[in-house]
N, CA, C and O of each residue as an XYZ file, in Angstrom:
832
protein
N      -9.348     -7.766     15.980
C      -9.369     -7.517     14.544
C      -8.248     -8.304     13.869
O      -7.124     -8.351     14.370
N      -8.557     -8.910     12.748
C      -7.624     -9.763     12.015
C      -7.522     -9.228     10.584
O      -8.440     -9.413      9.785
N      -6.406     -8.564     10.260
C      -6.225     -7.956      8.941
C      -4.910     -8.409      8.324
O      -3.850     -8.275      8.937
N      -4.979     -8.941      7.123
C      -3.790     -9.168      6.310
C      -3.710     -8.011      5.327
O      -4.652     -7.751      4.579
N      -2.586     -7.325      5.337
C      -2.408     -6.119      4.533
C      -1.196     -6.286      3.624
O      -0.098     -6.587      4.094
N      -1.397     -6.090      2.325
C      -0.320     -6.259      1.355
C      -0.058     -4.955      0.621
O      -0.975     -4.181      0.347
N       1.212     -4.728      0.310
C       1.613     -3.615     -0.536
C       1.730     -4.126     -1.977
O       2.348     -5.163     -2.217
N       1.145     -3.408     -2.924
C       1.134     -3.861     -4.315
C       2.540     -4.088     -4.868
O       3.528     -3.651     -4.277
N       2.618     -4.771     -6.001
C       3.892     -5.109     -6.631
C       4.389     -3.961     -7.518
O       3.702     -2.956     -7.699
N       5.591     -4.133     -8.064
C       6.264     -3.077     -8.826
C       5.510     -2.697    -10.102
O       4.974     -3.553    -10.806
N       5.483     -1.383    -10.380
C       4.842     -0.860    -11.587
C       5.874     -0.213    -12.502
O       7.042     -0.059    -12.144
N       5.411      0.163    -13.696
C       6.308      0.847    -14.642
C       6.766      2.193    -14.081
O       7.890      2.615    -14.353
N       5.928      2.871    -13.308
C       6.327      4.137    -12.687
C       7.353      3.893    -11.582
O       8.307      4.659    -11.443
N       7.162      2.827    -10.792
C       8.159      2.496     -9.772
C       9.523      2.273    -10.413
O      10.532      2.798     -9.942
N       9.549      1.495    -11.482
C      10.807      1.163    -12.143
C      11.472      2.398    -12.740
O      12.699      2.478    -12.806
N      10.654      3.368    -13.178
C      11.185      4.591    -13.789
C      11.409      5.709    -12.776
O      11.859      6.793    -13.147
N      11.100      5.461    -11.489
C      11.254      6.461    -10.426
C      10.410      7.701    -10.713
O      10.876      8.837    -10.624
N       9.139      7.435    -11.064
C       8.187      8.524    -11.275
C       7.110      8.470    -10.199
O       6.779      7.400     -9.687
N       6.570      9.633     -9.865
C       5.568      9.756     -8.825
C       4.214      9.264     -9.336
O       3.762      9.681    -10.402
N       3.565      8.373     -8.574
C       2.283      7.827     -9.008
C       1.091      8.496     -8.322
O       0.136      8.905     -8.983
N       1.152      8.603     -6.999
C       0.018      9.188     -6.301
C      -1.204      8.291     -6.326
O      -1.094      7.066     -6.381
N      -2.385      8.924     -6.286
C      -3.603      8.127     -6.100
C      -4.459      7.954     -7.344
O      -5.415      7.180     -7.310
N      -4.158      8.640     -8.442
C      -5.025      8.500     -9.616
C      -4.319      7.924    -10.835
O      -4.988      7.517    -11.785
N      -2.987      7.876    -10.841
C      -2.269      7.313    -11.986
C      -2.440      5.796    -11.997
O      -1.989      5.115    -11.076
N      -3.090      5.262    -13.036
C      -3.338      3.823    -13.123
C      -2.227      3.178    -13.941
O      -2.359      2.986    -15.149
N      -1.142      2.850    -13.271
C       0.052      2.361    -13.939
C       0.147      0.851    -13.821
O      -0.078      0.314    -12.736
N       0.475      0.144    -14.899
C       0.499     -1.319    -14.874
C       1.729     -1.884    -14.188
O       2.733     -1.192    -14.017
N       1.643     -3.143    -13.800
C       2.783     -3.842    -13.230
C       3.807     -4.150    -14.315
O       3.462     -4.379    -15.474
N       5.065     -4.151    -13.911
C       6.128     -4.644    -14.783
C       6.129     -6.176    -14.749
O       5.385     -6.790    -13.984
N       6.969     -6.780    -15.585
C       7.111     -8.244    -15.517
C       7.622     -8.657    -14.144
O       7.180     -9.659    -13.581
N       8.569     -7.866    -13.605
C       9.059     -8.125    -12.244
C       7.913     -8.016    -11.245
O       7.806     -8.826    -10.325
N       7.054     -7.008    -11.430
C       5.914     -6.841    -10.543
C       4.960     -8.021    -10.604
O       4.414     -8.432     -9.580
N       4.758     -8.561    -11.781
C       3.884     -9.733    -11.913
C       4.467    -10.929    -11.167
O       3.733    -11.693    -10.540
N       5.792    -11.090    -11.235
C       6.426    -12.180    -10.493
C       6.318    -11.944     -8.978
O       6.137    -12.887     -8.209
N       6.430    -10.675     -8.561
C       6.255    -10.363     -7.142
C       4.831    -10.697     -6.686
O       4.634    -11.268     -5.613
N       3.844    -10.338     -7.508
C       2.453    -10.636     -7.165
C       2.214    -12.140     -7.108
O       1.465    -12.620     -6.257
N       2.857    -12.892     -8.023
C       2.768    -14.354     -7.973
C       3.318    -14.882     -6.648
O       2.722    -15.764     -6.030
N       4.447    -14.343     -6.222
C       5.047    -14.777     -4.955
C       4.142    -14.425     -3.777
O       4.018    -15.206     -2.834
N       3.510    -13.254     -3.828
C       2.568    -12.869     -2.775
C       1.414    -13.867     -2.711
O       1.033    -14.333     -1.637
N       0.860    -14.186     -3.900
C      -0.261    -15.115     -3.942
C       0.099    -16.490     -3.422
O      -0.681    -17.110     -2.699
N       1.297    -16.977     -3.790
C       1.726    -18.291     -3.325
C       1.891    -18.311     -1.801
O       1.502    -19.271     -1.137
N       2.473    -17.236     -1.259
C       2.665    -17.161      0.184
C       1.326    -17.107      0.918
O       1.153    -17.744      1.957
N       0.387    -16.346      0.370
C      -0.931    -16.259      0.999
C      -1.681    -17.580      0.903
O      -2.389    -17.961      1.835
N      -1.532    -18.278     -0.210
C      -2.177    -19.584     -0.343
C      -1.604    -20.568      0.668
O      -2.341    -21.363      1.251
N      -0.292    -20.518      0.876
C       0.331    -21.378      1.885
C      -0.222    -21.075      3.280
O      -0.444    -21.980      4.085
N      -0.437    -19.788      3.548
C      -0.890    -19.383      4.885
C      -2.387    -19.596      5.096
O      -2.819    -19.947      6.194
N      -3.183    -19.382      4.036
C      -4.640    -19.348      4.196
C      -5.362    -20.506      3.533
O      -6.517    -20.786      3.854
N      -4.687    -21.187      2.604
C      -5.377    -22.208      1.824
C      -6.195    -21.577      0.710
O      -6.144    -20.364      0.509
N      -6.938    -22.384     -0.005
C      -7.756    -21.875     -1.101
C      -9.133    -21.457     -0.600
O      -9.664    -22.015      0.360
N      -9.693    -20.462     -1.275
C     -11.013    -19.909     -0.943
C     -11.145    -19.569      0.536
O     -12.101    -20.006      1.178
N     -10.211    -18.801      1.094
C     -10.299    -18.462      2.519
C     -11.535    -17.612      2.816
O     -11.979    -16.813      1.992
N     -12.069    -17.810      4.004
C     -13.280    -17.099      4.422
C     -12.881    -15.753      5.019
O     -12.805    -15.587      6.236
N     -12.631    -14.799      4.124
C     -12.240    -13.453      4.513
C     -12.991    -12.435      3.674
O     -13.539    -12.762      2.622
N     -13.009    -11.205      4.150
C     -13.499    -10.096      3.341
C     -12.306     -9.516      2.583
O     -11.242     -9.293      3.162
N     -12.491     -9.274      1.282
C     -11.392     -8.861      0.416
C     -11.586     -7.408     -0.011
O     -12.614     -7.041     -0.581
N     -10.575     -6.596      0.278
C     -10.630     -5.167     -0.016
C      -9.418     -4.770     -0.846
O      -8.327     -5.312     -0.670
N      -9.619     -3.815     -1.755
C      -8.524     -3.358     -2.602
C      -8.723     -1.890     -2.946
O      -9.851     -1.435     -3.138
N      -7.630     -1.159     -3.020
C      -7.675      0.204     -3.540
C      -8.156      0.172     -4.985
O      -7.841     -0.775     -5.707
N      -8.916      1.185     -5.433
C      -9.388      1.215     -6.821
C      -8.293      1.453     -7.857
O      -8.562      1.387     -9.056
N      -7.079      1.725     -7.425
C      -5.991      1.988     -8.357
C      -5.704      0.763     -9.226
O      -5.804     -0.375     -8.767
N      -5.346      1.014    -10.481
C      -5.086     -0.085    -11.400
C      -4.006     -1.035    -10.919
O      -4.125     -2.245    -11.107
N      -2.944     -0.510    -10.297
C      -1.833     -1.358     -9.875
C      -2.209     -2.268     -8.719
O      -1.718     -3.394     -8.636
N      -3.068     -1.802     -7.828
C      -3.512     -2.669     -6.741
C      -4.509     -3.710     -7.256
O      -4.499     -4.858     -6.811
N      -5.364     -3.307     -8.191
C      -6.314     -4.262     -8.746
C      -5.611     -5.356     -9.542
O      -6.012     -6.518     -9.479
N      -4.569     -5.000    -10.287
C      -3.825     -6.012    -11.029
C      -3.135     -6.974    -10.061
O      -3.119     -8.185    -10.284
N      -2.569     -6.430     -8.989
C      -1.979     -7.287     -7.960
C      -3.033     -8.203     -7.358
O      -2.780     -9.390     -7.153
N      -4.216     -7.659     -7.072
C      -5.295     -8.457     -6.480
C      -5.749     -9.574     -7.410
O      -6.059    -10.675     -6.955
N      -5.789     -9.296     -8.709
C      -6.216    -10.315     -9.667
C      -5.266    -11.510     -9.646
O      -5.704    -12.660     -9.700
N      -3.965    -11.235     -9.568
C      -2.976    -12.315     -9.545
C      -3.026    -13.063     -8.217
O      -3.003    -14.293     -8.192
N      -3.094    -12.324     -7.118
C      -3.206    -12.955     -5.798
C      -4.477    -13.805     -5.725
O      -4.457    -14.925     -5.215
N      -5.581    -13.256     -6.242
C      -6.840    -13.984     -6.210
C      -6.803    -15.287     -6.978
O      -7.453    -16.256     -6.587
N      -6.043    -15.324     -8.078
C      -5.892    -16.574     -8.833
C      -5.284    -17.666     -7.954
O      -5.700    -18.822     -8.023
N      -4.314    -17.308     -7.141
C      -3.700    -18.292     -6.243
C      -4.679    -18.761     -5.174
O      -4.680    -19.931     -4.792
N      -5.503    -17.848     -4.700
C      -6.405    -18.169     -3.593
C      -7.740    -18.758     -4.045
O      -8.536    -19.211     -3.223
N      -7.978    -18.749     -5.350
C      -9.274    -19.212     -5.833
C     -10.379    -18.220     -5.543
O     -11.529    -18.602     -5.326
N     -10.023    -16.921     -5.541
C     -10.975    -15.855     -5.252
C     -11.267    -15.094     -6.543
O     -10.346    -14.534     -7.137
N     -12.530    -15.057     -6.995
C     -12.842    -14.288     -8.197
C     -12.496    -12.815     -8.015
O     -12.663    -12.261     -6.928
N     -12.021    -12.195     -9.067
C     -11.671    -10.777     -8.998
C     -12.856     -9.939     -8.540
O     -12.676     -8.928     -7.860
N     -14.053    -10.345     -8.903
C     -15.246     -9.550     -8.601
C     -15.672     -9.651     -7.137
O     -16.603     -8.967     -6.710
N     -14.992    -10.503     -6.372
C     -15.264    -10.572     -4.930
C     -14.503     -9.509     -4.143
O     -14.758     -9.316     -2.954
N     -13.563     -8.814     -4.804
C     -12.814     -7.759     -4.121
C     -13.669     -6.498     -4.034
O     -14.273     -6.078     -5.022
N     -13.715     -5.908     -2.864
C     -14.434     -4.648     -2.662
C     -13.469     -3.490     -2.892
O     -12.412     -3.422     -2.264
N     -13.829     -2.594     -3.777
C     -12.975     -1.442     -4.082
C     -13.357     -0.287     -3.159
O     -14.535      0.041     -3.022
N     -12.363      0.325     -2.530
C     -12.656      1.425     -1.611
C     -11.621      2.534     -1.783
O     -10.429      2.294     -1.586
N     -12.053      3.743     -2.145
C     -11.102      4.841     -2.376
C     -10.341      5.263     -1.132
O      -9.317      5.938     -1.242
N     -10.810      4.886      0.038
C     -10.086      5.233      1.256
C      -8.759      4.473      1.364
O      -7.910      4.822      2.184
N      -8.583      3.445      0.548
C      -7.341      2.679      0.538
C      -6.347      3.183     -0.515
O      -5.264      2.618     -0.666
N      -6.711      4.239     -1.238
C      -5.817      4.790     -2.256
C      -4.528      5.338     -1.641
O      -4.455      5.607     -0.442
N      -3.514      5.494     -2.499
C      -2.250      6.078     -2.069
C      -2.413      7.573     -1.788
O      -3.421      8.172     -2.160
N      -1.426      8.165     -1.138
C      -1.404      9.603     -0.894
C      -1.600     10.349     -2.216
O      -1.043      9.971     -3.247
N      -2.391     11.400     -2.166
C      -2.572     12.282     -3.320
C      -1.364     13.211     -3.386
O      -1.159     14.037     -2.497
N      -0.562     13.071     -4.450
C       0.650     13.897     -4.564
C       0.410     15.158     -5.383
O       1.362     15.870     -5.702
N      -0.832     15.445     -5.729
C      -1.173     16.708     -6.356
C      -0.386     16.995     -7.620
O      -0.367     16.189     -8.551
N       0.270     18.162     -7.646
C       0.991     18.620     -8.833
C       2.221     17.787     -9.154
O       2.798     17.933    -10.231
N       2.635     16.910     -8.235
C       3.807     16.074     -8.483
C       3.477     14.791     -9.246
O       4.387     14.100     -9.706
N       2.214     14.466     -9.385
C       1.860     13.194    -10.005
C       2.419     13.090    -11.431
O       2.294     14.020    -12.228
N       3.034     11.946    -11.734
C       3.579     11.678    -13.053
C       4.986     12.193    -13.274
O       5.615     11.852    -14.275
N       5.492     13.009    -12.359
C       6.823     13.595    -12.536
C       7.902     12.660    -11.986
O       7.643     11.829    -11.116
N       9.115     12.819    -12.514
C      10.243     12.047    -12.007
C      10.651     12.581    -10.636
O      10.672     13.790    -10.404
N      10.978     11.641     -9.723
C      11.452     12.055     -8.409
C      12.639     13.004     -8.531
O      12.705     14.019     -7.837
N      13.572     12.669     -9.413
C      14.792     13.474     -9.545
C      14.479     14.908     -9.950
O      15.128     15.841     -9.478
N      13.491     15.091    -10.818
C      13.124     16.440    -11.245
C      12.499     17.229    -10.103
O      12.742     18.427     -9.962
N      11.703     16.562     -9.298
C      11.062     17.239     -8.162
C      12.116     17.667     -7.142
O      12.081     18.787     -6.631
N      13.055     16.762     -6.852
C      14.122     17.087     -5.903
C      15.006     18.208     -6.454
O      15.415     19.098     -5.709
N      15.299     18.165     -7.752
C      16.129     19.219     -8.356
C      15.444     20.577     -8.276
O      16.109     21.603     -8.130
N      14.131     20.586     -8.369
C      13.367     21.833     -8.348
C      13.165     22.372     -6.942
O      13.228     23.582     -6.722
N      12.921     21.473     -5.982
C      12.537     21.899     -4.634
C      13.602     21.640     -3.580
O      13.507     22.157     -2.466
N      14.617     20.845     -3.915
C      15.675     20.568     -2.953
C      15.498     19.225     -2.256
O      14.396     18.680     -2.181
N      16.616     18.705     -1.747
C      16.616     17.406     -1.074
C      15.733     17.396      0.172
O      15.286     16.335      0.608
N      15.484     18.565      0.742
C      14.761     18.634      2.006
C      13.295     18.239      1.898
O      12.635     18.058      2.922
N      12.770     18.101      0.685
C      11.347     17.739      0.572
C      11.100     16.298      0.987
O       9.961     15.922      1.264
N      12.152     15.484      1.034
C      12.009     14.069      1.377
C      12.974     13.718      2.492
O      14.141     14.110      2.461
N      12.481     12.973      3.488
C      13.349     12.390      4.503
C      13.760     11.016      3.970
O      13.029     10.037      4.117
N      14.930     10.961      3.353
C      15.346      9.735      2.670
C      15.562      8.572      3.635
O      15.369      7.415      3.264
N      15.959      8.872      4.870
C      16.175      7.807      5.844
C      14.874      7.079      6.174
O      14.873      5.879      6.451
N      13.779      7.816      6.141
C      12.473      7.237      6.467
C      11.639      6.918      5.237
O      10.654      6.185      5.327
N      12.027      7.464      4.084
C      11.233      7.241      2.886
C       9.901      7.945      2.931
O       8.902      7.417      2.443
N       9.871      9.143      3.515
C       8.633      9.892      3.683
C       8.818     11.335      3.219
O       9.916     11.887      3.291
N       7.731     11.934      2.743
C       7.769     13.346      2.410
C       7.994     14.165      3.674
O       7.470     13.845      4.740
N       8.787     15.233      3.537
C       8.980     16.170      4.643
C       8.036     17.356      4.548
O       7.800     18.049      5.538
N       7.495     17.591      3.356
C       6.529     18.672      3.151
C       5.349     18.117      2.368
O       5.474     17.120      1.657
N       4.208     18.772      2.506
C       3.015     18.326      1.796
C       3.152     18.588      0.294
O       3.605     19.666     -0.092
N       2.776     17.640     -0.557
C       2.811     17.893     -2.001
C       1.882     19.042     -2.368
O       0.792     19.142     -1.804
N       2.275     19.908     -3.290
C       1.395     21.023     -3.682
C       0.090     20.505     -4.281
O       0.095     19.630     -5.148
N      -1.023     21.056     -3.808
C      -2.373     20.633     -4.189
C      -2.624     19.160     -3.859
O      -3.506     18.526     -4.438
N      -1.839     18.629     -2.923
C      -1.955     17.221     -2.583
C      -2.514     16.994     -1.186
O      -3.273     17.809     -0.661
N      -2.126     15.877     -0.601
C      -2.686     15.399      0.663
C      -1.563     15.287      1.684
O      -0.397     15.117      1.326
N      -1.929     15.385      2.964
C      -0.934     15.271      4.013
C      -1.342     14.174      4.985
O      -2.483     13.713      4.954
N      -0.431     13.755      5.839
C      -0.605     12.551      6.637
C      -1.860     12.544      7.520
O      -2.507     11.499      7.602
N      -2.242     13.630      8.180
C      -3.481     13.579      8.963
C      -4.717     13.242      8.128
O      -5.631     12.577      8.616
N      -4.750     13.696      6.876
C      -5.896     13.380      6.009
C      -5.903     11.903      5.638
O      -6.966     11.287      5.554
N      -4.719     11.331      5.417
C      -4.638      9.895      5.125
C      -5.123      9.098      6.333
O      -5.907      8.159      6.190
N      -4.657      9.473      7.515
C      -5.063      8.772      8.731
C      -6.565      8.873      8.960
O      -7.189      7.919      9.425
N      -7.148     10.025      8.634
C      -8.587     10.211      8.848
C      -9.406      9.276      7.961
O     -10.359      8.650      8.424
N      -9.029      9.185      6.681
C      -9.828      8.317      5.798
C      -9.627      6.841      6.133
O     -10.557      6.044      6.006
N      -8.420      6.474      6.562
C      -8.186      5.081      6.936
C      -8.875      4.736      8.253
O      -9.367      3.621      8.423
N      -8.911      5.680      9.177
C      -9.652      5.454     10.430
C     -11.123      5.226     10.141
O     -11.767      4.387     10.771
N     -11.649      5.972      9.189
C     -13.048      5.804      8.794
C     -13.274      4.421      8.196
O     -14.292      3.783      8.464
N     -12.322      3.957      7.385
C     -12.440      2.621      6.799
C     -12.423      1.550      7.880
O     -13.229      0.620      7.847
N     -11.509      1.675      8.838
C     -11.417      0.695      9.926
C     -12.719      0.630     10.716
O     -13.188     -0.455     11.059
N     -13.300      1.789     11.004
C     -14.533      1.828     11.793
C     -15.680      1.101     11.102
O     -16.583      0.591     11.766
N     -15.649      1.053      9.779
C     -16.719      0.395      9.031
C     -16.562     -1.100      8.894
O     -17.467     -1.768      8.393
N     -15.432     -1.650      9.328
C     -15.222     -3.087      9.224
C     -16.006     -3.840     10.284
O     -16.248     -3.325     11.376
N     -16.401     -5.063      9.955
C     -17.019     -5.964     10.919
C     -15.893     -6.623     11.710
O     -15.134     -7.404     11.137
N     -15.756     -6.338     13.010
C     -14.630     -6.892     13.776
C     -14.641     -8.406     13.862
O     -13.630     -9.012     14.215
N     -15.773     -9.026     13.544
C     -15.853    -10.483     13.584
C     -15.362    -11.130     12.291
O     -15.212    -12.350     12.219
N     -15.111    -10.296     11.260
C     -14.717    -10.821      9.958
C     -13.238    -10.541      9.678
O     -12.812     -9.387      9.726
N     -12.452    -11.581      9.387
C     -11.070    -11.333      8.992
C     -11.015    -10.680      7.610
O     -11.924    -10.842      6.795
N      -9.933     -9.941      7.365
C      -9.813     -9.109      6.161
C      -8.497     -9.408      5.448
O      -7.482     -9.691      6.084
N      -8.532     -9.339      4.126
C      -7.326     -9.263      3.306
C      -7.447     -8.007      2.466
O      -8.403     -7.867      1.704
N      -6.490     -7.082      2.588
C      -6.542     -5.816      1.869
C      -5.233     -5.593      1.116
O      -4.156     -5.912      1.618
N      -5.339     -5.042     -0.095
C      -4.161     -4.688     -0.880
C      -4.181     -3.185     -1.116
O      -5.141     -2.635     -1.655
N      -3.089     -2.529     -0.698
C      -3.033     -1.074     -0.775
C      -1.653     -0.645     -1.267
O      -1.044     -1.324     -2.093
N      -1.164      0.484     -0.756
C       0.021      1.153     -1.292
C       1.075      1.367     -0.209
O       0.856      1.052      0.960
N       2.223      1.910     -0.619
C       3.335      2.077      0.291
C       3.054      2.975      1.475
O       3.081      2.516      2.617
N       2.782      4.257      1.227
C       2.543      5.190      2.319
C       1.222      4.890      3.013
O       1.141      4.934      4.240
N       0.200      4.589      2.245
C      -1.098      4.268      2.844
C      -0.980      3.086      3.801
O      -1.522      3.122      4.906
N      -0.276      2.042      3.379
C      -0.114      0.873      4.241
C       0.658      1.217      5.507
O       0.373      0.672      6.573
N       1.632      2.116      5.401
C       2.401      2.493      6.580
C       1.542      3.266      7.576
O       1.675      3.076      8.785
N       0.671      4.126      7.085
C      -0.232      4.859      7.974
C      -1.262      3.905      8.577
O      -1.570      4.002      9.765
N      -1.796      2.986      7.772
C      -2.770      2.029      8.280
C      -2.151      1.137      9.349
O      -2.764      0.894     10.389
N      -0.951      0.654      9.101
C      -0.261     -0.151     10.112
C       0.019      0.674     11.364
O      -0.060      0.160     12.480
N       0.347      1.955     11.179
C       0.563      2.817     12.330
C      -0.675      2.966     13.188
O      -0.585      3.005     14.415
N      -1.838      3.050     12.545
C      -3.097      3.142     13.284
C      -3.380      1.865     14.067
O      -3.950      1.909     15.157
N      -2.978      0.728     13.504
C      -3.323     -0.562     14.103
C      -2.298     -1.066     15.112
O      -2.663     -1.706     16.098
N      -1.009     -0.782     14.875
C       0.023     -1.334     15.761
C       0.988     -0.280     16.287
O       1.863     -0.591     17.096
N       0.837      0.973     15.832
C       1.716      2.031     16.292
C       2.932      2.199     15.395
O       3.154      1.418     14.469
N       3.702      3.216     15.683
C       4.891      3.513     14.886
C       5.459      4.861     15.275
O       5.097      5.435     16.302
N       6.350      5.353     14.444
C       6.987      6.647     14.684
C       6.016      7.784     14.401
O       5.267      7.737     13.425
N       6.026      8.804     15.251
C       5.170      9.969     15.012
C       5.726     10.777     13.844
O       6.898     11.155     13.830
N       4.858     11.033     12.861
C       5.263     11.817     11.699
C       4.192     12.860     11.433
O       3.140     12.559     10.870
N       4.470     14.090     11.844
C       3.526     15.198     11.686
C       2.171     14.869     12.314
O       1.116     15.124     11.733
N       2.232     14.301     13.509
C       1.018     14.015     14.264
C       0.349     12.702     13.942
O      -0.735     12.426     14.456
N       0.964     11.877     13.099
C       0.384     10.593     12.698
C       1.397      9.486     12.952
O       2.580      9.647     12.650
N       0.946      8.360     13.506
C       1.815      7.214     13.692
C       2.034      6.524     12.341
O       1.077      6.179     11.648
N       3.301      6.328     11.978
C       3.657      5.712     10.703
C       4.582      4.531     10.976
O       5.606      4.670     11.645
N       4.208      3.367     10.449
C       4.992      2.149     10.650
C       6.241      2.157      9.770
O       6.317      2.940      8.823
N       7.213      1.309     10.061
C       8.444      1.253      9.253
C       8.156      0.869      7.797
O       7.131      0.267      7.478
N       9.089      1.238      6.940
C       8.978      0.954      5.519
C       9.117     -0.545      5.259
O       9.609     -1.293      6.104
N       8.675     -0.968      4.076
C       8.785     -2.369      3.673
C       8.831     -2.436      2.154
O       8.264     -1.574      1.484
N       9.497     -3.448      1.598
C       9.575     -3.552      0.137
C       8.213     -3.782     -0.511
O       7.278     -4.265      0.129
N       8.120     -3.431     -1.779
C       6.920     -3.743     -2.547
C       6.697     -5.251     -2.539
O       7.639     -6.040     -2.624
N       5.422     -5.629     -2.435
C       5.083     -7.043     -2.407
C       5.100     -7.666     -1.028
O       4.861     -8.866     -0.897
N       5.379     -6.877      0.017
C       5.386     -7.407      1.379
C       3.959     -7.570      1.893
O       3.082     -6.759      1.597
N       3.745     -8.628      2.664
C       2.425     -8.947      3.219
C       2.533     -9.036      4.732
O       3.353     -9.787      5.261
N       1.702     -8.268      5.426
C       1.671     -8.249      6.889
C       0.394     -8.897      7.407
O      -0.662     -8.817      6.779
N       0.514     -9.537      8.560
C      -0.656    -10.041      9.265
C      -0.753     -9.292     10.590
O       0.157     -9.353     11.416
N      -1.853     -8.592     10.781
C      -2.076     -7.816     11.999
C      -3.273     -8.411     12.720
O      -4.386     -8.425     12.194
N      -3.035     -8.899     13.923
C      -4.108     -9.515     14.705
C      -3.960     -9.113     16.162
O      -2.902     -9.279     16.769
N      -5.045     -8.580     16.710
C      -5.064     -8.165     18.120
C      -3.915     -7.222     18.450
O      -3.311     -7.311     19.518
N      -3.618     -6.310     17.511
C      -2.614     -5.291     17.751
C      -1.176     -5.744     17.589
O      -0.252     -4.995     17.908
N      -0.969     -6.968     17.095
C       0.380     -7.500     16.892
C       0.599     -7.738     15.407
O      -0.246     -8.334     14.738
N       1.743     -7.268     14.883
C       2.051     -7.396     13.467
C       3.146     -8.431     13.235
O       4.182     -8.425     13.901
N       2.894     -9.327     12.268
C       3.912    -10.259     11.810
C       4.015    -10.147     10.291
O       3.070     -9.714      9.631
N       5.154    -10.535      9.744
C       5.363    -10.502      8.304
C       5.085    -11.895      7.741
O       5.759    -12.860      8.099
N       4.098    -11.993      6.865
C       3.790    -13.257      6.205
C       4.707    -13.500      5.011
O       5.067    -14.638      4.706
N       5.076    -12.414      4.345
C       5.911    -12.534      3.150
C       6.652    -11.221      2.948
O       6.050    -10.148      2.977
N       7.957    -11.311      2.742
C       8.755    -10.114      2.454
C       8.925     -9.998      0.959
O       9.470    -10.897      0.319
N       8.461     -8.891      0.396
C       8.537     -8.698     -1.035
C       9.954     -8.431     -1.512
O      10.840     -8.097     -0.725
N      10.151     -8.583     -2.818
C      11.469     -8.386     -3.401
C      11.591     -7.026     -4.092
O      12.594     -6.749     -4.750
N      10.569     -6.178     -3.942
C      10.574     -4.880     -4.608
C      11.361     -3.833     -3.855
O      11.995     -4.114     -2.838
N      11.309     -2.616     -4.379
C      12.048     -1.506     -3.779
C      11.461     -1.129     -2.436
O      10.300     -1.413     -2.145
N      12.293     -0.474     -1.611
C      11.842     -0.012     -0.296
C      11.202      1.369     -0.349
O      10.635      1.820      0.646
N      11.280      2.044     -1.480
C      10.777      3.410     -1.528
C       9.351      3.484     -1.034
O       8.481      2.761     -1.520
N       9.103      4.364     -0.058
C       7.759      4.534      0.469
C       7.067      5.749     -0.086
O       5.999      6.121      0.400
N       7.641      6.382     -1.094
C       7.104      7.653     -1.565
C       6.087      7.449     -2.666
O       6.441      7.160     -3.809
N       4.820      7.599     -2.315
C       3.722      7.575     -3.279
C       3.781      6.348     -4.167
O       3.701      6.437     -5.392
N       3.922      5.195     -3.520
C       4.011      3.937     -4.254
C       2.661      3.372     -4.592
O       2.573      2.312     -5.212
């Protein structure tokens, strides 16, 4: 299996340290647009124009905006991207739209493992790591193993997907790969992961 997996660029919620989750359609900042440009340039250097790949993107507005910019570099029409809800970010339930600081002040520092950039408890009315792994496993099973893929997703989702493909630290029964800045692009082939491009965005892995 040959998958290039990218984490979307910075959004207005990222810059304001607010929780996005899976349904908040938040636009990229100017910095985020520059990050997406850098992602596209790096992918064009690696793949050339009009690469023969299947293109997948989370339906979230921030991933689609990133895909549109990346696609301009690659000569890929936006309408060639396949939207799949299984690539959405973790559902943060009642925390969506709230400031991280307010959530921590209300529930305590223990809700987040800051060293790992991961939730320590499930968001209220939200989703937990085994459910994320289940939907991503379903997505992987539906791929044509003979077709290379380029996918744009989110912080936590990408970490769980990478964990399924190359392994990682066990987190509540799910393998989770190490954190990476926004705008980072990974190439995963035959169970081996390499970094095609390191993004310049924040390292926060919480509902990005």
